[in-house]
C-alpha positions as CSV (number, residue, x, y, z in Angstrom):
1,M,0.0,0.0,0.0
2,E,1.3,3.5,-0.9
3,F,0.6,6.4,1.4
4,A,0.3,10.1,0.5
5,D,3.3,12.2,1.6
6,D,1.2,14.1,4.1
7,W,-0.2,10.9,5.8
8,P,0.8,11.3,9.5
9,F,2.7,8.0,9.8
10,A,4.1,7.7,6.4
11,Q,7.9,8.0,6.2
12,Q,9.0,10.7,3.7
13,P,11.2,9.5,0.9
14,A,14.8,10.8,1.0
15,F,15.7,13.8,-1.0
16,E,17.5,13.4,-4.3
17,N,20.4,15.5,-2.8
18,S,21.0,15.5,0.9
19,C,22.3,18.4,3.0
20,A,26.1,18.3,3.7
21,C,25.3,17.7,7.4
22,G,23.6,14.5,6.5
23,Y,19.9,15.5,6.6
24,D,18.1,13.7,3.8
25,G,14.5,14.8,4.4
26,R,13.2,11.5,5.8
27,S,12.6,13.0,9.3
28,S,12.0,16.6,10.4
29,S,15.2,18.3,11.3
30,V,14.6,22.0,11.2
31,D,13.6,22.5,14.8
32,S,16.7,24.4,16.0
33,E,19.7,26.1,14.6
34,S,22.0,23.4,15.9
35,D,20.3,20.9,13.6
36,C,22.7,22.0,10.8
37,I,26.3,23.1,11.1
38,V,26.8,23.9,7.5
39,Q,27.4,27.6,6.6
40,G,26.1,29.7,3.8
41,L,23.2,28.8,1.4
42,E,23.6,25.1,2.1
43,N,22.4,25.4,5.7
44,H,19.1,23.6,5.7
45,Y,17.8,25.4,8.8
46,N,18.1,28.9,7.4
47,Y,17.5,27.7,3.8
48,P,15.0,24.8,4.2
49,S,13.8,22.5,1.5
50,F,10.4,23.2,0.0
51,R,9.1,20.1,1.8
52,D,10.0,21.7,5.1
53,L,8.3,25.0,4.5
54,P,5.3,25.9,6.7
55,H,2.0,25.4,5.1
56,E,-0.3,28.4,4.8
57,Y,-3.1,26.7,6.7
58,E,-1.1,24.8,9.4
59,A,0.1,26.1,12.7
60,D,3.8,25.4,12.4
61,D,5.6,26.4,15.6
62,R,9.0,25.8,14.0
63,Y,8.5,29.1,12.2
64,Y,5.8,31.0,14.0
65,D,5.0,32.1,17.5
66,F,1.2,31.8,18.1
67,G,1.1,33.5,21.5
68,G,-2.0,35.6,21.8
69,G,-3.6,33.8,18.9
70,I,-1.6,35.7,16.2
71,G,1.1,33.9,14.3
72,R,4.3,36.0,14.2
73,P,7.5,34.8,12.5
74,L,10.1,33.5,15.0
75,R,13.0,33.9,12.5
76,H,14.0,34.4,9.0
77,W,14.0,31.6,6.4
78,C,14.5,31.5,2.7
79,C,13.7,29.0,0.0
80,Y,15.7,29.2,-3.3
81,G,16.0,27.3,-6.5
82,E,17.4,27.5,-10.0
83,V,14.9,28.7,-12.6
84,K,14.1,25.9,-15.0
85,E,11.0,27.4,-16.6
86,A,9.6,30.9,-16.7
87,V,6.3,31.6,-18.5
88,F,4.3,34.8,-18.5
89,F,0.7,34.2,-19.5
90,G,-1.5,36.6,-17.6
91,R,0.6,35.9,-14.5
92,M,4.3,35.1,-14.2
93,R,4.8,31.4,-13.5
94,V,8.2,30.1,-12.6
95,H,9.4,26.5,-12.1
96,L,12.3,26.1,-9.7
97,E,14.6,23.2,-8.9
98,T,15.9,23.3,-5.3
99,R,19.3,22.1,-4.3
100,F,17.5,19.0,-2.8
101,G,16.3,18.1,-6.3
102,E,12.7,19.2,-5.6
103,Q,10.6,20.6,-8.5
104,V,8.6,23.7,-7.2
105,P,6.1,25.8,-9.1
106,V,5.9,29.5,-8.1
107,M,2.9,31.5,-9.2
108,F,2.9,35.3,-8.9
109,H,-0.6,36.5,-7.9
110,L,-0.1,40.3,-8.0
111,E,-2.8,42.9,-7.8
112,G,-2.3,45.5,-10.6
113,A,1.1,46.4,-12.2
114,V,3.7,45.8,-9.6
115,T,7.4,46.6,-10.2
116,P,9.8,44.5,-8.2
117,T,12.1,46.3,-5.8
118,Y,15.1,43.9,-6.0
119,F,15.0,42.5,-9.6
120,Q,13.5,43.0,-13.0
121,W,11.2,40.5,-14.6
122,S,13.7,40.2,-17.5
123,D,16.3,38.9,-14.9
124,I,14.3,35.6,-14.7
125,K,16.1,33.4,-17.2
126,E,15.8,29.6,-17.6
127,N,18.9,27.7,-16.4
128,Q,20.8,31.0,-15.9
129,S,19.3,32.5,-12.8
130,T,18.4,31.6,-9.2
131,M,15.4,32.8,-7.4
132,C,15.4,33.3,-3.6
133,I,12.1,33.9,-1.7
134,L,12.1,35.2,1.9
135,R,9.7,33.5,4.4
136,P,7.6,31.6,1.8
137,Y,5.0,29.0,2.7
138,A,3.5,26.0,0.8
139,H,0.3,26.5,-1.0
140,D,-2.2,23.9,-2.5
141,F,-3.3,25.1,-6.0
142,M,-6.7,24.3,-7.5
143,D,-5.1,21.8,-9.9
144,M,-4.0,19.7,-6.9
145,T,-0.3,20.7,-7.2
146,R,1.6,22.1,-4.2
147,G,3.9,25.1,-4.7
148,I,4.4,28.7,-3.7
149,R,1.8,31.4,-4.2
150,Q,3.7,34.7,-4.2
151,E,1.6,37.8,-3.7
152,S,4.4,40.3,-3.5
153,P,7.6,40.6,-5.5
154,N,9.3,42.5,-2.7
155,T,10.3,39.4,-0.8
156,V,12.0,37.9,-3.9
157,M,15.5,38.3,-5.3
158,V,16.8,36.9,-8.6
159,F,20.5,36.4,-9.0
160,P,22.0,36.1,-12.5
161,A,23.8,32.9,-11.7
162,T,23.1,29.2,-11.6
163,Q,22.4,27.7,-8.2
164,A,25.8,26.1,-8.0
165,V,27.7,29.3,-8.9
166,L,25.6,31.3,-6.4
167,C,26.4,28.8,-3.6
168,Q,30.1,28.9,-4.4
169,E,30.2,32.7,-4.3
170,V,28.4,32.9,-1.0
171,D,30.8,30.2,0.4
172,R,33.7,32.3,-0.7
173,L,32.3,35.4,0.9
174,T,31.5,33.5,4.1
175,R,35.1,32.2,4.4
176,A,36.4,35.7,3.8
177,L,34.3,37.2,6.5
178,S,35.4,34.5,9.0
179,S,39.1,35.0,8.3
180,I,39.7,38.8,8.4
181,G,42.9,39.7,6.7
182,T,42.7,37.1,3.9
183,C,42.2,38.2,0.3
184,I,38.8,36.9,-1.0
185,I,40.3,36.2,-4.4
186,C,43.7,34.6,-4.0
187,K,43.5,33.6,-0.2
188,K,46.8,35.3,0.6
189,D,47.3,37.7,3.5
190,G,45.6,40.9,2.5
191,A,47.5,44.1,2.4
192,K,44.7,46.6,1.9
193,K,41.2,46.8,3.3
194,C,38.3,47.6,1.1
195,S,37.4,51.3,1.6
196,K,33.7,50.7,1.3
197,C,32.8,47.6,3.4
198,K,35.9,47.9,5.7
199,V,35.9,44.1,5.9
200,L,37.3,42.5,2.7
201,Y,41.0,42.5,2.0
202,M,42.9,42.6,-1.2
203,Y,46.3,41.2,-1.9
204,M,48.5,43.9,-3.4
């Protein structure tokens, strides 16, 4: 007998790609920050899989504080994926592939003509860009699929890079910030500090 993924006692199948900490999606492991020791975009606590996102109609205390009867976000979380398909037909529809191998539809339901703050619609390019969505939740669409219904473009950023390249760049920046005095490019001891950010060093 096969069970639906949301059946209470059914074991979830493993992700196609596991987190570097060993989390493979078969059990919930996003309850505390100590659940994942990986830094950068590959931390599954701060950047959870689509499967681990809170559902819009479920009280998920991993993400929200329901004291006083009102759900307030406990922390920041972000779901991201590489753009595999982008279609504009009345509404912008984007198909993402997360780093866990999940296929996620994102539908933009915007009222009126809304110009994004942090990207342009033309930045969304198939197999060439990565979309990051701040504090999203899972939504069940009328066609029985589950995805993300995005009602504002202002919690979305689009980077002109594949998912792999974006993760590499963030890792490089994270290492540079954790080892002050090292050039972010060549890894040698830096001789000159950046005049703008006052953190990154350059080898001269």
